N, C-alpha and C positions, 0 to 999 in steps of 0.2 A: 503493500500501500503506499511506500515511500520511496522516493527517488534519491541517487546518488547526489551527494552535496558538491556542488560545482558551483557555488555562489561566489565565490572569491576567486575562481579560477582564472579569469581574465583580467588583465589591468584596469583598474576603474580610476576614472579622472579624478574623482573625488569619493573618498570612503566615507559613507554617511554612517551615523550612528547606530547599532543594532538594534532593529525592531523585529518583534515578534509576529510577522506578517504570513502571507499566505504563500510566499515562497521560502520561508523559513519552515514553517508547518509543513511543506509538502516533503522536504527533506531532512527533518528534524532527528528522526532515529539515527539514520545514518551520521549525521554531524555529532551527536552525542556519543554513539559507540565509538567513533574513530576520534574524538576529541577529549574524552572523561576518563582518564585511567582509573579501573575499578569499578565503574559505573553499575554494570551487572550484578556485582556483588553488593552493591548500596541498594539497589531497587530489591533484588530477591530478599535480603534480609530486612527491609522495611515491612514486607509481608510477615516475617518471622515475629519481630518485634510487637507489631502490632495485634498478631495473635496472642503474644503473651501478655499483653497489657489491654486489651480491649475489654469493656465491661458490657455484659448484657444488658439489651434494652439502651444502648447509649449511642451517641453520634461521632463519627471519626471525621476529622477533615483532612482534605489534602489539598493545601493553601499554594496557589501557583501552581497547579496540577499540570501545567502545558498538554501533552498528548495522554496524560493520565497512566504513565508507567507505574508509578507507585501505588494508584488506585488499583490498578489490575494485580498486581503483586498481592496487595492487601485482601482483595477477593478471593484469589487462588488459596492464601492461606487460612483466611478466616471460614471459607465454605459457607454453609448455611447458619452462621452465627446469628445470635439475636442483635445485631447491630445494622446502623446503615451508614454510607459514607457520602459526604458532600464534597464534591472536588470543584474547585473554583479557580478561575483564571480570569484576566482581564483582557486577553488579547481574543478577539473574536474568532479568527482563524484557528487557534489552538482549541478552542471550546468546541468548534464545529468538528474538527478533526477526531478530537478526545470522544465527542459521543459516539463516531463511527467505530472507533476501536473498541469502546465498551459494547456497543451492540453485536460486534462480531464475537466478542468474548462471551456474551451471554449465548449465542447462539452455539457455541461450542461447548460449554459446560453449563451445568444444572446446579440448581440450590446454591447460589452465590448471593451474597449479601446485595441488597440492593444499593445501586449508587446514582446519583443526581450530578449532573454536570451543569453549573452556571456560570455566565459572564459577570463578572463583578469585581470591585476594587477591594482588595483584602485590608486597606487601610479605614474602608469604610463600614466593613462587613459586622454586622451585628453577630457576635459570635454566641451561640447557645452552649448549654452546658455539654462538655464532650469528654472521653476517656483517652483520645489520641488524636494527636495535631502531627501532622507532616508538612515540614516546610524543605522540600527537596529541592536545592540550588535556587532558593527564591529569595530569601532576604539579602542575598548580595546585589540584586536588582532595587531593592529599596533604597531611598536616601538615608544616608548613615544617621541623620538625626531624628529619623523616624521610626529607626528600628527597635528603640527600646519601647516606645509606646506599643508598636505590634507585639512584642513579647510579654509585655505587662498584661494586655488583654488576653492572650492566649493563656497566660499561667492563671488568670482569674476566671476564665472558663472551663479550665481542666477540673475535673473532679478529683477527689482523694485517691491517691494511686496513680493519678493519669499520668502520660508521658507526651514529651515533644520529642520528634526526630529532625533534627536540623543538619542538612547536608549543605557543604559549602565548598569554594575553592578558598584555601588560606594562602595568606600571605605571611611571611616570616621575618621577624625583628631582626634577626642575624642576617646580615647582607650576604654572607658567604653561603649560607643554608639557602636563602632565596635564590640566589644564582644557579647554585648546582640543581636544587628541584625543577627550577623553570627551564634550565637547559635539557635536562632529562626529558620534562612535558614536551617540549618542542621534537624532541627525538621520538617520544611516542607517537606524535603527530604525523611526523615524517615517515615512520614505519607503517602506518595506517594509510598512507599514499598522498598526503598532502604534500603540496610543493612549498617550496620557500616564499613563493608570492602568496599562496593563499595563507598560509601561516601569519605572515606581516599585515596583509590587509584585515584579516580577522581580528588581528591584535588591535589595529588602529579603529576598527568597528565597535569594539567592546571595551576599550580602556576607558571611555568617558561614562559608560553606561553600567559596567560592573565593578563596584568599589569594593576592594576586599578587606577583611579583617584577618588578626591574628587569631591564632586559638585562644590565647589569653583574654584578648579583648571581648572574644565569644563568652568566655567563661565569667568575666566580671559583670557583662551585659545580662547574663542568665540570672546571675546571684542578685543582681539590681532589680530584675523583674519579679523575683521572688521564688525561685525555683529553688528545691533543697538540694539538690545535688546535680551534677553533671559530669561527663566523661565522654571522651572520643572512642568510640567503639570500633571505629574503622579510619584507615589513611591508607592513599596509595600516592606516593609522591605529593603533589600541593593540593590534593583533592581527600575531602574525608567526610567523616559524619560523627554527630555527637548526639547522645541520648541526655535529656535533660528531665527530672523527676518533680513532679508538681510538689 
């Protein structure tokens, strides 16, 4: 259902800021697979974590769901559990295609938890009581000054023993670590068929859109938002995922 990512293969007269439009939605699965080391492991284990912490009769959020990979994983692992998932994204192109993917999953598997996909701004979304919230590479696209407020609202909505899964690309305070991991990440992209031109143009497109935090900054912010404990449960190069407990 997706095409090969060639969005930055030809020289562009001007590289615009990255936008989650229909062109990106069309190639997004290929883009993610070839760009984010460890992504399949993160997505699969979001399902495992959700199955561990989801509480009967409760709501689960996938905020910034893009094409719904995390939602699909949670549905596979939750099976016919007494829960429901609300997947939210602000990009119309992503929402349309996400609904198509979930409909295809419904046709292939029985007894899945119900999942609804809506277009909305998670900065404005009224959060209902919930047991699991997923921010899978979402927070990094929110303005830094708004991140604490988002996490605080999530913490307030989480039920006792609820959990947030927060996946992000990390930056590192130590410049040597930053340089080494960044260079290996570029090598990962080259190994997956991206040219130097594609890597450079994608970097230019995203540098003003995706503003990164260190893991330490994430932990400090999660504590300030009211979470009782947080840990990095997975890291591959400069990408990883954190579990934060209510």
